[in-house]
N, C-alpha and C positions, 0 to 999 in steps of 0.2 A: 482519921478511919470516922464514917460516917458514923453519924448513931441509927438505931435500929427503932423500925418506926413500928404502931401495933399495928399491923398488920402486915409488918414483912412474914408472914408465917405465913399464909391466904393463900394457895394458892389459887390461880387463874379461873378455873371451871368454881372454884366453892364464892374469890368473890366479883362475880356472875349470878352468880347461884341470891345470895344475898342482897342483891335486889329484891323492890316485892311487882314493881309494876307497877307503881302509887301513880310515879309523872310528875310529884309533887319537886323538882328537886327542877321537871324541866322549866319551873316556872319566871318567872319577874317575878324579881324581889325589893324591896327600900326596907332602909335600917333609919327608921327613925331619932333620924337625932340628940335627939333630949335624951332619949333613954335605948335609942343600941336594941332594941326591939327588932324585929327582921320581918315583917310586912310581905306577906302572901298574897301574890295576886292571880286570876284567873288568864293570866295571857301566855299565852307558851312560845316557845321558845319557835323559829320556823321551822323546824328541823321535828318537832314532833308531831306521830303520829295520835288525836287524842281519842281514835276507835281504835285504838290497840296499847294505844298510853303508854308507847316506847319511840326510839329514834329512829328515825327516816334515813336513816346514811347515817350509821352508828360508830358505823371501823372507820368513818370521813370527818366524825363530827367536828373536832380540833380543827379540819384543817379547814371545812365549814362554816364553820362561829368560833372563831375562837379568843370569846371569853367564855366559850363552854366549862362549868367545871370538870377534872379532873379530879376526881375524891378521895386518891391517891397519895396523887403534891400535894391537898388539904392538906394545908398546919391550922395543929391544934383547936383555934379560933375560930381557922373557916369551917372547922360541925359545929359549928352553932347558926351556923348558916341555910343546914340541913335541919330540913324538919324531927321535930321530937318524935317520932315513928318513922323515921330512916330506920333502916338496919340497920347500915354504917356509919353510924352513931349513933346508933343504941348499943353494935359490937364495941365501938370507939369509949364511949362511958360505963361497960360491963352491965349494961342491963338484960336480958331475958329479949327476947320477940316476942309479940307479940300474938295471939290466938290468929288470926283471919294469920301472919304471915303465912306467904307457900309451903315455904321447910317445915310450917309447921301443921297446918291444914293436911299436906299432902294436897292444893290444888289451890293453879293456880289461878283460879276467878276471882282467890276467897278474900283480896283484896278487896277486887271490884263491888263481890256482896255485903263484906260490912262495911262500905260507902268511903272508904279510906284517898280513893280515889281520884284523880285529874277527867275518867272515863268519862266522853261526850257532853263536858262541860264548861270546855273553857276553848278561848278563844283566838287564834294564832296570832303572834306577832304583829302581820303583817296588816295583819287587822283591823288594830288598833294602836295609832298614829302617839307616839313617843310619848306629848304630855297630855296624853289621856291616859297612858295607861297607869298612875295613881288612881283611878276613878274604880279600880278593879280589883281595890284591896278585894281579899274576901278575908273573916273571922274566921280560925282556928279552931277546928269542932269543938277542942276539948276547952274555950274558955266559952264557946254555946250553953256548956252544962250547971 
């Protein structure tokens, strides 16, 4: 018998609505070997459209990018690779959505207005050689406070 997952009760439409469109999950990440901390870069998947913060080929993303994150299939430990602000992670952790989340604000642009997204501030992986991506690590906004 298969174990019930935290998101099994969420239908497809509600699941998709949880995505705030920040684009952070589409950025390349590194894990600090000493601390286990996840380090975010401003280098995006080749399918990421930085003018919309959406995937250019969403329905074909797994075929086009085999290591694209399938959040529904992520283990509990893998959920920690998602940003602290991600609605999927927040829901997994039983935390409320922030005020700027489109489901809270009623405005799909609120994530961008709050400065949470990667809208027009990232590079495509096609533009940044793999051996230079660590130079693109960005600070977490929460760490800057």
